[in-house]
C-alpha positions in Angstrom: 114.7 120.7 123.7 111.7 121.7 121.8 113.7 124.5 119.5 116.7 122.4 119.4 114.7 119.0 118.2 112.4 120.9 115.4 116.0 121.7 113.5 116.3 117.6 114.3 114.3 117.0 111.2 115.5 116.7 108.5 118.8 114.9 107.7 119.9 116.3 103.9 122.5 117.4 101.9 123.4 120.7 104.2 124.6 118.4 106.9 124.8 117.6 110.5 125.4 121.4 111.3 121.8 122.0 109.8 120.3 119.0 111.6 121.2 119.5 115.0 121.3 123.3 114.8 124.8 124.0 115.2 125.6 121.5 117.8 127.8 119.0 115.1 130.1 120.2 111.6 130.5 117.6 109.4 130.9 117.2 105.6 127.7 116.5 103.6 128.5 113.1 103.3 129.5 112.2 106.3 126.2 113.4 108.3 123.6 111.1 105.6 126.1 108.1 106.6 125.6 108.7 110.6 122.4 108.8 110.0 121.7 106.3 107.6 120.1 103.7 109.4 117.4 105.3 111.6 115.5 107.0 109.8 111.8 106.5 111.2 111.7 109.6 113.1 115.2 111.9 113.7 112.8 114.3 115.8 108.8 115.0 116.9 108.0 117.1 114.1 106.0 116.5 110.7 107.4 118.8 107.6 109.2 117.4 105.0 112.1 118.9 103.5 111.9 119.6 99.6 115.1 118.1 98.4 115.8 118.2 94.8 116.3 115.3 93.0 114.9 112.8 95.3 112.6 111.2 93.3 116.1 109.7 91.4 116.6 108.3 94.9 112.6 107.0 94.9 113.3 105.4 91.7 117.0 104.0 92.5 115.6 102.4 95.7 112.4 101.0 94.3 114.7 99.2 90.9 117.2 97.8 94.0 113.3 96.6 96.1 112.4 94.8 92.9 115.5 93.3 92.3 115.8 92.2 95.8 112.3 90.3 95.1 113.8 88.9 91.9 116.8 87.3 94.1 114.6 86.6 97.1 112.5 83.7 94.5 115.4 82.9 92.4 115.2 79.0 91.9 118.7 78.5 93.1 120.4 77.8 96.4 121.0 79.7 98.1 117.4 81.9 97.5 115.6 78.6 97.3 116.2 75.2 99.1 114.2 72.2 99.4 112.4 71.2 102.3 112.1 68.0 104.5 108.8 67.7 102.6 109.6 68.3 99.0 108.3 72.1 99.3 110.7 75.1 98.6 111.8 77.7 101.5 113.3 81.0 100.7 115.6 81.7 103.7 117.2 85.1 102.6 115.0 87.9 103.1 114.0 90.5 101.0 114.3 92.9 103.1 118.1 91.9 103.8 118.7 91.3 100.4 117.6 95.1 99.5 119.6 96.8 102.2 123.0 94.6 100.6 122.1 96.0 96.9 121.6 99.9 98.0 124.9 99.3 100.0 126.7 98.3 97.0 125.2 100.6 95.1 126.2 103.4 97.2 129.2 102.2 97.9 130.3 100.9 94.0 128.9 104.3 92.3 129.1 107.8 93.1 125.6 109.3 94.2 124.7 112.6 94.5 124.3 113.9 98.0 120.7 114.9 97.3 119.8 111.6 95.9 121.2 109.6 99.4 119.0 112.2 101.4 115.8 111.9 98.8 116.4 107.8 99.8 116.2 109.3 103.7 112.9 110.8 103.1 111.4 107.8 101.8 112.7 105.6 105.2 110.9 108.5 106.8 107.4 108.3 105.5 107.5 104.7 105.1 108.8 102.8 108.1 106.0 103.9 110.0 103.9 102.4 107.7 105.4 99.9 108.5 105.3 99.0 111.4 101.8 100.1 111.6 100.9 96.9 108.9 103.0 93.9 111.2 100.1 95.2 114.1 97.4 93.4 111.5 99.2 90.1 112.4 99.5 90.5 116.2 96.7 89.0 118.4 96.9 90.4 121.6 95.2 88.0 123.7 97.2 85.1 122.1 100.8 87.1 123.5 99.2 87.3 126.7 101.1 84.6 128.7 104.4 85.5 127.4 103.6 89.4 126.9 105.1 89.9 130.9 107.9 87.6 130.2 108.7 89.4 127.0 108.4 92.5 129.0 111.1 91.7 131.5 113.6 90.4 129.0 112.8 94.4 127.1 113.6 95.7 130.7 116.4 94.5 131.9 118.0 94.2 127.8 117.6 98.3 128.2 119.5 98.5 131.3 122.1 95.8 130.5 122.6 97.6 127.3 123.3 101.3 129.0 125.4 100.0 131.4 127.0 98.0 128.9 127.8 100.3 126.7 128.8 102.9 129.0 131.3 100.7 131.3 133.1 99.3 128.4 133.6 102.7 127.0 134.6 104.2 130.2 137.3 101.4 130.2 138.5 102.2 127.1 138.7 106.0 127.8 135.8 107.2 126.0 135.1 110.5 127.4 131.7 110.3 129.9 129.6 111.9 127.0 130.0 109.9 124.2 130.1 106.6 126.6 127.0 108.2 127.6 125.4 108.2 124.5 126.4 105.1 122.9 124.8 103.4 126.1 121.1 105.1 125.2 121.9 104.4 121.2 122.5 100.9 122.5 120.2 100.1 124.6 116.8 102.6 122.8 116.4 103.4 119.7 119.9 103.5 117.8 120.5 107.4 116.8 116.8 109.0 117.6 117.5 108.3 121.5 121.6 110.2 120.6 120.0 112.6 118.8 117.3 113.5 122.2 119.6 113.1 124.8 122.7 115.0 123.4 120.8 118.6 124.1 120.7 117.5 127.4 124.0 116.8 128.3 125.8 119.1 126.3 127.3 116.8 124.0 130.0 117.8 121.8 130.7 117.1 117.8 133.0 114.0 118.8 130.4 112.8 120.8 127.7 112.7 118.6 130.3 111.0 115.6 131.1 108.6 117.7 128.3 107.5 119.2 125.9 108.0 115.9 128.5 106.1 113.9 129.7 103.3 116.1 125.1 102.3 116.9 124.8 102.6 113.2 127.6 100.1 112.3 127.3 97.9 114.7 123.4 97.7 114.4 124.0 97.0 110.9 125.9 93.8 111.7 123.9 92.9 114.0 120.9 92.4 111.7 122.7 90.5 109.3 124.4 88.0 111.9 121.1 87.1 114.3 119.0 85.7 111.3 122.3 83.7 110.7 122.7 82.0 113.7 118.8 81.0 114.4 119.1 78.1 112.3 122.5 76.9 114.1 120.5 77.0 117.9 117.3 76.2 116.6 115.8 79.4 117.9 111.4 79.5 117.7 110.1 82.4 116.0 108.7 83.7 119.0 111.9 83.5 121.2 113.7 84.4 117.8 111.7 87.8 117.7 111.9 88.8 121.0 115.6 88.3 120.9 115.8 90.6 117.7 113.6 92.6 120.3 116.1 93.8 122.6 119.4 93.1 121.0 119.4 94.9 117.9 119.5 98.9 117.9 117.0 100.7 115.5 114.0 100.0 114.5 114.0 99.5 110.4 117.1 97.1 111.3 114.8 94.9 113.6 112.3 95.0 111.2 114.7 93.2 109.0 115.7 91.0 110.8 112.9 89.4 112.2 111.3 89.1 108.8 114.3 87.5 107.5 113.7 84.3 110.1 112.8 80.8 108.6 113.4 77.1 110.2 111.7 74.3 109.0 108.3 75.8 107.9 107.8 78.5 110.7 106.1 81.8 109.5 108.6 84.4 109.7 105.5 87.0 110.1 105.6 86.0 113.9 109.0 86.7 114.3 108.5 89.7 113.3 105.3 91.0 114.9 107.4 89.9 118.1 110.5 92.0 117.1 108.1 94.9 116.6 106.3 94.4 119.6 109.9 94.5 121.9 111.4 97.0 119.7 108.3 99.7 120.1 108.8 99.0 123.7 112.1 100.2 124.2 111.0 103.0 122.0 108.5 104.0 124.5 111.0 103.9 127.0 112.7 106.8 125.4 110.5 109.6 127.2 111.4 108.7 130.8 115.4 107.6 130.0 115.0 111.8 128.7 113.6 112.9 131.5 115.4 111.4 134.1 118.6 112.9 132.2 117.1 116.1 132.4 116.6 115.7 136.2 120.0 114.7 136.7 121.5 116.8 134.2 119.3 120.3 135.4 120.6 119.3 139.2 123.9 119.4 137.5 123.8 122.5 136.3 122.4 124.1 139.5 125.2 122.9 141.5 128.1 124.5 139.3 125.6 127.1 138.9 126.3 126.8 134.7 122.9 128.2 134.4 120.4 127.7 131.7 117.3 125.3 130.7 116.1 122.5 128.4 112.4 122.3 127.5 111.7 118.8 126.5 108.3 117.8 125.4 107.8 114.1 126.5 104.7 114.1 124.6 106.5 114.0 121.3 108.8 111.3 122.3 106.6 108.4 121.7 106.2 108.4 118.0 102.7 108.2 116.2 103.6 105.0 114.7 103.5 103.0 118.3 99.6 103.9 118.6 99.1 103.1 115.0 100.6 99.9 115.5 98.5 98.9 119.0 95.4 99.8 117.0 96.3 97.8 114.3 96.7 95.1 116.7 93.7 95.5 118.1 91.9 95.3 115.4 93.5 92.3 114.6 92.5 90.8 118.3 89.0 91.5 118.1 88.5 90.2 114.0 87.4 93.9 112.9 89.7 93.7 109.9 87.1 92.2 107.1 88.0 89.7 104.2 87.9 90.7 100.6 86.4 89.0 97.9 86.8 89.9 94.2 84.1 89.0 92.1 80.9 86.3 92.6 82.2 82.9 94.3 85.6 84.8 94.4 87.7 83.4 97.6 87.6 85.6 100.3 91.2 86.9 101.7 91.6 88.0 105.2 92.6 92.1 104.6 95.0 91.3 107.5 97.1 89.0 105.4 97.1 92.0 103.0 97.9 94.2 105.0 100.5 92.5 106.2 102.1 91.9 102.5 101.7 95.8 102.1 104.2 95.8 104.9 106.8 93.7 103.8 107.0 96.0 100.4 107.0 99.1 102.5 109.8 97.1 104.1 111.9 96.1 101.6 111.4 99.6 99.5 112.7 101.3 103.0 115.6 99.1 103.1 117.0 99.5 100.1 116.6 103.3 100.8 118.4 103.5 103.8 121.2 101.5 102.3 121.4 103.9 99.7 122.8 106.4 102.4 125.1 104.0 103.9 128.8 105.4 103.2 131.1 102.3 104.9 134.3 103.9 104.9 132.9 106.7 106.6 131.1 104.7 109.2 134.3 102.5 109.7 136.7 105.0 110.3 134.3 107.1 113.1 136.2 106.1 115.7 138.0 102.7 117.0 137.6 102.5 120.7 134.1 103.7 120.1 133.6 101.0 117.6 134.9 98.5 119.6 133.8 99.4 122.9 129.8 99.4 121.3 130.6 95.9 119.5 131.6 94.3 122.8 128.9 95.8 124.5 126.1 94.8 121.6 127.8 90.4 121.9 127.1 90.9 125.4 123.6 92.6 125.0 122.9 89.4 122.4 124.6 86.5 124.4 122.5 87.7 127.6 119.2 88.7 125.8 119.1 85.2 124.1 120.1 83.8 128.1 116.7 86.0 129.0 114.9 84.5 126.0 115.0 81.0 126.9 115.5 81.2 130.3 112.4 83.3 130.4 109.7 82.1 127.8 
């Protein structure tokens, strides 16, 4: 798998035939769209391909992010609402607005493939740093009491998501490999988990296309729906963050949904921190999941006499930003992030607040870039049964996770 994974790095305009080392042959447009909602790490490698025209994608994404912040603070409903105390609140997160603007641009204007591929480079480069920045607001001591409950919710959600997606998929007639990849993507971390698991089960073209397309599409829908339900059920910021982290598929989607929380005067930062913490726990489970799949498949090959072997480098399956997030949270917990003072007598500013705000800016920029890679027509057309199976399992996961959140937190 190590050699296979080295070819999974750059989702570029050459399509999935290049991305998956020949496993999948798709049009460039389909390749870019199917992987559009992940972008955190397509494989454990560091190389970033040189893509002509990528700077245009940078500029378009930056313009969309700037416009998103302009709409976020627009002094009219629904962007600005008055609070009970007479203040103002902005219930629609800038990151959510940014991805919507990106999707509109991508689907109303025919963007060159190089621009879309360049936007994906932005996502892979920016999202990890946004995740690390979120750690600056996390106090590891404060979450100690609820940490085990959150861990229990996360583990239960992963097991349930995998089982539900696989069983529903099989009941709807999906092939075994497609249902397996759908379960992996729903339970762990979207496209990244699917890409890691695919070589281990000898996945075919159709298995990858259906599972990646369904998981990405439904993750996008979940990202938009969960913040809308928060005010209706009156859920707290902490619980909402854990709910998002346990229910939504890809890491960028979780960050954006958690940051979109707003009920009363609660700070969305708390929701985003909990969402990130729980989601990164799911991402870390990719390594043991791949281990189990590798052992199972090796035994199956031996029993059938098909031969061949797969090499897995497990240490590369845990991305560096998980460690960066933990280190940043540890520094914040110990109070080792300094205060900044500008000018004599100036009011000191907590560097943790600066880092968290920088993370919000990076997230909004990245979400705009993600939107530029979404082709709704292609994503919706990936396969009816796969989408239905993914939708049913996603709804069930959200309901079960919500019940666990209220039962354990």
